[in-house]
C-alpha angles and dihedrals in degrees: 000000000000118000108234126217087232089059090051090050092051090050092050091049090057086067101030115023090174097068112110118226092240094053091044090054092049093051092043093055091049090050092045093052091049091051098048090044091059105027125054098234102132129059113272117258116218114227119185124211117202113217137226119204110254095009112125104186132045130188115252122220112260090236094067109105102173135358110220098176138005130196137186112223116192090180142350110305094012108118121179111174115224120224112237116232140148138235095257092052091048092049091051098044103030110018093178096053093116090062098049113130112253114269141131107325116241102172136044134198138180120223125171094333094315126113113224126201124202115232100020111246118266095207132064118224111262127165091006098306150130098029140153115236118205121198105209150164110239135199117246121243088218118062119224113271130202091263095049129095137230120251113291089244090067105095093179133017094223096112091053094041097050095042091054089047090050092054094045090048089050088059105036112005106039095164087068097043099095092045092057092039089060093047090047093052093049094049092044090056091049090051091051090052092048092048089065087076141252100272110125093224089067093058132076113258112234116201120188115227111219115195115234115240114219119206 
């Protein structure tokens, strides 16, 4: 069953009856964006990047929160996953990477809202290919309202509830701030674990050891 924003507000009010609804919604939307930026709770959105031969960096849409996967596609059905890296790692391991001759990209990085490809592509997009496809979490143009619901993957609203409580406590009830910070961190970790999926192969197998009784 979907967790409603109203249910989160009611839960927060059990701890802090003085929080106004408008302030709660503002804090909740900040918390929600933070969670979906860092935890894969919503279906990935595919964003395509058209390429220009020799161009290394491309502006990312402002709506992209987190890139989970990137692929170079020379043609339809051709999927070559790009290895995610960063500029510091490139500078340490391959100091001359900026001067590589254009070719088929094998690595991708994000710097200041720009997507970088290493090496730079050697072919300009024409007729729809080649392209780079990004699988991302994206921010919503419409903030959560009191009548909305959390993503279906959220089985409880505890991570949202306690993080909102933590932020409200930081502002007006500092003696309770650390208490809610601890609860928030615990529920955040549980949410991360749950986001990995429900397939049994992804979870540790626990076997009970029953002592044998000898007669």
